[in-house]
C-alpha positions as CSV (number, residue, x, y, z in Angstrom):
1,M,12.0,7.5,-14.3
2,I,8.9,5.5,-14.9
3,S,6.3,7.4,-16.9
4,I,2.5,7.2,-15.6
5,S,-0.3,5.9,-17.6
6,I,-3.4,6.1,-15.9
7,S,-6.6,4.4,-17.4
8,H,-10.1,4.4,-16.1
9,E,-12.6,1.5,-15.5
10,R,-15.1,3.8,-16.5
11,K,-14.5,7.7,-17.4
12,T,-16.9,9.5,-14.9
13,P,-16.5,13.0,-13.4
14,E,-15.5,11.3,-10.1
15,S,-12.7,9.2,-11.9
16,L,-11.3,12.2,-13.7
17,E,-11.2,14.2,-10.6
18,A,-9.4,11.2,-9.0
19,E,-6.9,11.0,-11.9
20,K,-6.4,14.8,-11.3
21,N,-5.7,14.5,-7.7
22,L,-3.4,11.4,-8.1
23,R,-1.3,13.3,-10.7
24,K,-1.2,16.3,-8.1
25,V,0.2,14.1,-5.3
26,L,2.4,12.0,-7.5
27,D,3.9,15.3,-9.0
28,E,4.2,17.0,-5.5
29,Y,5.6,13.9,-3.5
30,N,7.3,11.9,-6.2
31,P,7.1,8.7,-4.5
32,L,9.3,6.0,-6.1
33,M,7.5,3.7,-8.4
34,L,7.8,0.1,-9.6
35,T,5.0,0.6,-12.0
36,G,3.3,3.5,-13.6
37,N,0.5,1.7,-15.2
38,I,-2.6,2.6,-13.0
39,R,-6.1,1.9,-13.6
40,L,-8.9,3.7,-11.7
41,V,-11.7,1.8,-10.5
42,S,-14.8,2.4,-8.6
43,D,-16.4,-1.1,-8.3
44,G,-13.4,-3.3,-7.4
45,P,-10.7,-3.5,-4.8
46,S,-7.5,-1.8,-4.9
47,R,-4.8,-4.3,-6.1
48,A,-1.5,-4.8,-7.5
49,H,-1.0,-7.1,-10.9
50,E,2.4,-8.1,-12.4
51,D,2.9,-5.1,-13.8
52,S,0.0,-2.7,-13.1
53,I,-2.0,-1.5,-10.0
54,D,-5.8,-0.7,-9.7
55,I,-6.7,2.1,-7.4
56,N,-10.2,2.4,-6.1
57,I,-11.5,5.8,-6.1
58,R,-13.5,5.6,-2.9
59,T,-13.4,9.4,-2.2
60,G,-10.7,10.6,-4.8
61,A,-9.1,12.5,-1.9
62,P,-5.3,13.3,-2.8
63,K,-3.9,11.8,0.2
64,E,-6.1,8.8,0.3
65,L,-5.1,8.1,-3.4
66,L,-1.3,8.6,-2.4
67,K,-1.8,5.9,0.4
68,T,-3.5,3.6,-1.7
69,F,-0.8,4.0,-4.7
70,I,2.1,3.4,-2.3
71,H,0.2,0.5,-0.4
72,E,-0.2,-1.2,-4.1
73,Q,3.3,-0.6,-5.2
74,M,4.6,-2.1,-1.9
75,H,2.8,-5.1,-2.8
76,L,4.8,-5.5,-6.0
77,F,8.0,-4.5,-4.1
78,T,7.3,-7.4,-1.7
79,Q,6.2,-10.1,-3.9
80,R,9.3,-9.5,-6.1
81,H,11.6,-9.4,-3.2
82,A,14.1,-12.2,-3.1
83,R,13.8,-12.9,0.4
84,Y,10.0,-13.1,0.3
85,D,9.8,-16.8,1.5
86,E,12.1,-16.3,4.3
87,A,10.3,-13.1,5.5
88,I,6.8,-14.7,5.4
89,A,8.3,-17.7,7.4
90,F,9.9,-15.4,9.8
91,L,6.6,-13.3,10.3
92,K,4.6,-16.5,10.7
93,E,6.8,-17.7,13.6
94,N,6.4,-14.2,15.2
95,Y,2.9,-13.2,14.6
96,E,-0.4,-14.7,14.9
97,G,-2.6,-14.3,11.8
98,N,-5.7,-12.1,12.6
99,G,-8.0,-13.4,9.7
100,E,-8.7,-10.1,8.6
101,C,-6.5,-10.0,5.3
102,N,-7.4,-13.2,3.5
103,K,-10.9,-12.1,2.5
104,S,-11.3,-14.4,-0.5
105,G,-9.8,-17.5,1.2
106,T,-7.4,-18.1,-1.7
107,Y,-4.1,-16.4,-0.4
108,P,-3.0,-17.8,2.8
109,N,0.1,-15.5,3.2
110,S,-2.2,-12.4,2.8
111,F,-1.8,-11.3,6.6
112,W,2.1,-11.7,6.8
113,E,2.6,-10.0,3.4
114,H,0.4,-7.1,4.8
115,I,2.6,-6.6,7.7
116,I,5.4,-5.8,5.1
117,V,3.2,-3.8,2.9
118,C,1.6,-1.8,5.7
119,W,4.8,-1.0,7.6
120,N,6.5,0.1,4.2
121,T,3.5,2.0,3.3
122,R,3.2,3.8,6.6
123,N,7.2,4.2,6.7
124,I,7.1,6.1,3.2
125,L,4.1,8.3,4.2
126,R,5.8,9.2,7.4
127,Q,8.9,10.3,5.4
128,L,7.0,12.0,2.9
129,L,4.5,13.9,5.1
130,G,5.8,13.6,8.5
131,E,4.7,11.0,11.4
132,S,1.3,13.1,12.5
133,E,0.1,13.7,9.0
134,A,0.7,10.2,7.8
135,D,-0.9,8.9,10.9
136,S,-3.9,11.1,10.2
137,I,-4.7,9.6,6.8
138,Y,-5.4,6.3,8.4
139,E,-7.8,8.1,10.9
140,D,-9.4,10.4,8.5
141,F,-10.0,7.7,5.6
142,W,-11.2,4.2,4.9
143,V,-8.8,1.6,6.0
144,A,-9.1,-2.0,4.4
145,Y,-7.3,-3.6,7.4
146,P,-7.9,-1.8,10.5
147,K,-6.6,-4.6,13.0
148,T,-3.4,-5.0,10.8
149,E,-2.8,-1.3,10.5
150,E,-3.4,-0.8,14.3
151,M,-0.8,-3.6,14.9
152,V,1.8,-2.2,12.5
153,K,1.3,1.3,14.2
154,S,1.7,0.0,17.6
155,D,4.8,-2.1,16.7
156,F,6.2,0.1,14.5
157,Q,9.7,0.2,15.9
158,T,9.8,-3.6,16.4
159,L,8.6,-4.2,12.9
160,Q,11.1,-1.6,11.5
161,K,13.8,-3.9,13.2
162,H,12.6,-6.9,11.5
163,M,12.1,-5.3,8.2
164,E,15.7,-4.0,8.4
165,E,17.0,-7.5,9.3
166,L,15.3,-9.1,6.4
167,S,16.2,-6.2,4.0
168,L,12.6,-5.5,3.4
169,V,12.7,-1.7,3.9
170,Y,11.9,0.0,0.7
171,K,14.2,2.9,-0.3
């Protein structure tokens, strides 16, 4: 079991509340983790690093924090996966980039990586919460990549088949 270490960009009442809420949902749902090194940020984007993740505390709502936590963990899973290059090549052949994910212009595979990340995030949330409640998280809270998330939701079953064929279903 990975231990959880939560640090703060700045300790504020909001970040302390977010930490309490994050610990609560991690205890309640016990999602599998690739790292327990978490930094709560209020000014930067949520992102995965080599051995840690940053989580933006936009609202600090428990289910939004859970979704963001899982999403960033799935970046680690995807980037470390032995079939990453093969999967990206397959997705590039089958899906046209929508330009939404490479906001910095420095990460050309962002859209295709986000297909894997967003599908796995939604799949895990559906397992933990049920399909209806998981889908409501995407309706009730801010979504970084709405076009990509909508595509993943509408093509969920087809993408599941692709993820299974590529051994990219996080278990």
